[in-house]
N, C-alpha and C positions, 0 to 999 in steps of 0.2 A: 304266442307270447308276445311277439313283436307287435302284432296288431293291437293287443291289449295295451301295451305301453304307449302306442301312438294315440289310441283313443283317450287314455288317461292324460297324456300330455296336452292333447287338444282341449280336453275338459278343464285342465288347469289354466290354460291360456284364456279360456272362456270366463273362468272365475275371475282372473286378474282383470280382464276387460270389463266385466260387470262391476267390480269394485271401483275401477277407474271412472266408469260412467257415473256412478252414484256418489263418488267423493265430491265434496263441495269446497269451493273457495269463496271467501267473503272479502269485501273491500274494507280497508281500514283507512280512515282519514284523520285520525287524531292520536297523539301519543297517550291519551287517556286510556286507550285499549291495553296498555302495558302497565305493569306495577313496579314497585321498587326492587323486586328481585329479578327483573328482566336484565339481560345483558345489553350494555350500551357502549358504543364506540363513537368518539368524536374526531379521531385521527390526528389530534393536535400534537401528538408525541413524535410524529414522523417528519422527516425532511422532505421538502418539495422535490418533485421529479423522481422520487424513489419508486421503482416498480412495485405495485401493490399486491402482486400475486399472493405472497405468503406472509405479509406483515402481521396477519392474525392466525398464522398456521397452528400455533399451540392451542387455539380455541377450536380447531377443526374446521376453519373457514378459509376458503380460497377464492380469490378473484382471478378468473381464468383468462389468460391471454389467448387470442385467437387470430391467426393470420396477421393482418395489419393493425389490429386493435390491441393496445397494450394498456391495461389499467394502471394509472399512476397516481401518486399523491400530488395534488396541485394546491399551491398556495394562492389564496384570493386576498389581495391587499385592499383594505377599505379606503375610502377617500380620506384626504388629510383631515385629521381631527376626529376620525371615525374610530370604530372598534379595532382591536388587535387583528392581525391577519388571521384568516380562517384557512383550515386545510380540509380538503375534500378528496374523494376518490373520483377520478375522471377517466372515462373510457377513451383515452387519447388514440388518435388515428394517425399512422405514419403516412397514409395516403387517403384520398377522398373515398369514403365508404359510408353508406347509410344503411347497410344491410346486416351489420354484425352487432348484436346487442352486448351489453355488459352481462357477464355470466358470473353468478355467485354460487359456489358449491359448498354444501354443508356436510362434513364428515359425520356429524351427529345431527340427525334431522331436527327441524324446528317446526313448531306448531303455528307460529306466526312471526312475521318479520316486517319491519317498516323502516322508513328513512325519509329525510327531506331531499326532494329532487329539485334540481335547478339547472341553469344554463340552457334554457329554452326560450320560447316566445309565446305570444297569445295563440298561435296556431299549432303549437307542439302538442302532440298526444303521446303520453307515456303509457306503456302497457307492461304489466308484470305477469309473467307466465310461470306457473309453479309445476314442478315435477316431483314425484315421489322417488324413493330409493330404487324402485324397479324400473324407473324411466317412464311410468305412466303419467300422462298429462292430467293434472288435477284441475286445470282451468286457468282463466286469466281475469284480471281486472284492469280498468283503464281510467285515466283522468286527462282532461284537456286543459290547455292553458298553463304555460310555465314561465310567463314573463316575470313572475315572482316565485320564489321557492315554495313548494307545497309538500306537506307530509302525505305519503302514500304507503300503504302496506297491504299485506294479504295474509289471511289466516285460512286454515283448512280443518275440516272435521275428520280427515283421513287419519287413522291411528298410526299410519306409517310416517306421516309428517312430510315436510318439504325438504328435499335433498338438493335440489337445483332450482335456481331462480334466474329467469331472463328479464333484464331491464332494457326495454327497447323504446327508442324515440321514433321508430318507424321511418318514414321517408325524410325526416328532418336531417339536415347536414350537421346539426349541433351534436356534440358528444354527450353521451349519458353522464350524469354527474350526481353523486349522492353524498350525504353528510348525516351525522348524528344517527347512526344505524342502531336499531333496537330489535332484539328477537328473544323468543322463549324456546328452549329446547323441548322436544317431546318428552325425553327423559334426560334431565340435566346430568351430564357426566361428572364423575369425580376425577380430579387430576392428581395422579400419583407419580412420585419420583422417589428414588432410593439413594441412600448413602451406603455403599456396599461394604464399608468397613468402619466401625467405631470401636472405641475402647477406653478403658480407664484403669490406671495402676498406681498404687500408692507411691508417691515420691518419684514417679518416673514418667507417666503418660497421662496427658490431659487431652480430651477431644472437645474442641469448640464447635458447636453446631450452630449454623446460621441459616435462617429461612428468609428468602427475599421475595417480595410480592412483585411479579412482573407486569401487573396490570393497573389500570386506573379505577379498579373496583376493590372493595374490601375483601381481603382473603381470610376465610374462616376454615379452620381445619385442625388436624392433630399431627404431631410428630410422635411416632411409636417406635419403641426400641425392642429388638428381638435378639435372642441368642441364636447359635448356629442350628439348633433344632427347630426354630420357629416359635419357641415359647417366649413370653414376655421377659424382657431383660431390664431390671431396675438399675439405674445408674444415678450417682449423686450429682445433682445439678443445683447449685446454690445451696439452700437449706433443705431442699427436698430430695428424696430418693424414690424415684418411681419410673415407670416404663412408658407412660403416656403424658404428653405435654400439649394441651390445647393452645391454639393461638388465634388471634384476630389482628390482622395487619391492615393498616390504612393503605391507600394507593401508593405504590412504589416505596413502601417502607420495608423494614427488615426487623428480625428478632434474633438475638444471640443467646444461646443456651450452653454455657461452658460447664463441662464436668469438673470435679474438684481434685482429681488425682489422689483420691483417698481409698480406692478399692483394693482390698487385700483378701484373697489373691486377685490377680488380673481378671477383669471382666471384658469380654469383647463380643461383637455381633454386628448387627446392621440396623439402619434406621429407615423406616418408611414414612414419607410425608404425604398426607392426603389433604387436598384442599378443594374448595368450590371454584377456584380460579387457578390458572397456571402460576406456579411458584418455582423457585430454584432453591436448591439446597447446597450447602458447603460444609465439609468436615475439615477442620484444621487440626492436624495432629501436632501437639506441642510436647517436646521432650524437655523435662524439667529435672532440676536437682535442687531441692529445697525451694527457695524463691527465685532461683535463676533459671531462665529459659535457655536451653542449649541449642535447640533447633526447632523449626516449624516447617510443616508441609501441608498445603491445602489440596483437598480432593473434591471435585465437583460431583453433583448428583448425576444419576444415570436413569434413563428411561428403559424399561425392559424391552429387549429385542431377541428374536430367535437366531440372529446372525450378527457377529461382531468381529472386527479385525483390530488388533492392537500391536504395539511395538514391544520388542523384547531386547534388553541390553544387559549384558553380564560381563564384568571385568574383574577377574579373580584377584589380581595383584592389588587392586585399589579397593577391594571389598564391596564393589557395586554389584547389586543383584536386582532381580525383577520379581515382584509378587503380584499375584492375580487374586482378586476377591470377587465372588459371584453370589447372587441371590436369586433363588427361584421365586418369582412373583406370583405363581399360579397355585391353585388348590390341588394340583396333581403332581406326582413325581415327574422329574424331568431327566431325560437321557441327553447327555452333552458329550460332544466330541471335540477335542482340541487338537488342531493340526499345527505343527511347527515348521516354518519355512525359513531358509536362510536369506541373506540379502539379495541373492540372485533370483529368488523365487523358487528355488529347489525345495521340494518336500523332504524334510529331514526325518520326521517321525509323526506318529499319531497316537494320542492317548484316548482310548475309547470310553473309559469308565470313571476315571479319578474325579471328574467334576460333575458326575451324576448327583442329583440333589432330591431329597424328599420335598413334599409340599411345603412351601415357605421356608425351605432350608437355606443354609448359608455355608460357604466354605472359602478359606483363604489358603493359598499354597504358593510356595516359591517355585520358579520355573524349573529348578533342579529337582524338585519333588515330583513334578509332572513328567520330566524327561531326565532320568538319572545320568545319562551320558553328559549332561551339561553341568553336573554338580561341581566339578573341578576344572571347567573349561570356559574360556571366553566365548561369547556368542553375541551376534547382532542379527536380528531377523524379525519375524512376524508370527503372532499367534492368530489363528482363525478358529473361532468358536461357533459351532452350530448346535442348536438345541431343539428338542421337540416342543418346548414351551418357552415363552419369553423369559430371558434372564437379564438382570441388571449386573453390569460388569464394570470393574475399575481395575486399572493396572498401575502399580506403584513402583517407582524406582527407589531402592533402598541402599543405605550405606551402613554396613555393619549390622544389618537387620532392622534398622530404623528408617522410617519413611523420610525421603528427601524431596520428592516431586512426583507428579503424576506423568504417565506416558499416554499418548493419544490413543483413544478407542473410537472407532468409527463404524458405520454400517450403511449399506445400501438400502436397508429396510426402513420404511417410513411408518 
């Protein structure tokens, strides 16, 4: 049996090697190889000297720092009377080093990528080496002469795409420098974020939903409302009552969708925001009495994670409490475990099942419902939530049962 497994593993490696050998890369020398749907970055939004590692992290793109090489945003000032200052990504070196390339990692593999390269001379040769997600070398392309900036890119016929790109000026002492980056995903991802609690109640509660475009590209997508079972939830927004709200947002713009505080009885659930580019969502809970606003509390959107840590605060005499809302973002039921720790880090209790959720399910609970011993007790500590599938989580500080502010939720999970 062991011998059979060894033979099979060797055969698998052979197949991977064969695919790598036959995968092709092609040189791109013009932006015309890309179209209007390609992803484009000019880096103009970032301050000079910012480390570039994760400035595009929400896109799944990372500029890898390696030993003495630290990719940074660099500002290039044009001569007097020239154009506005330009910003580029430069592979800055803390010490003299000509052996470490600029490394670009793609969480979501790309079929082709290109940019304008500069900061060289007539003798500079730039080489782009592409690797697939399995680490197989797909090949390389080169271009000589960088006294003036040149557009250079690489495409692959591998269906796995490019997951890592090395940009190397070889023996040149000049730092690798790129601008106006363009790429196409093999499979363009959808960017999803969640508002784990929304609601509307006649004469009492209004939820103001806000979608913000984080990018310099047009954001197109939908905000979808669901009840706690995962079924569509229709809420009154303006003159419409529906569960799906399409949007198209210009670069760095936003859209506001306020409910009307007319639902009777109370309706509540969650919102999913899906977009072609990274966006942020906010839910502002507004407590009203007629035309008077009594209180407001804003809650930011959450990205689903299987591990989250949040703060718990409960002061009985002042009627302060903590509520937790969770959304199962997957197509399968999720088993969730909630651990309660005090301020010293001592484990107080564990709830094994109360936050279990069906596919696309939602649940909101006060901390005293999860841990009955806290129902009439003051407490300060931490909740640690682990789940078998990613969950979107928000923790809300309440006064008299009404939202006042959010409490921080973090995760080591990326």
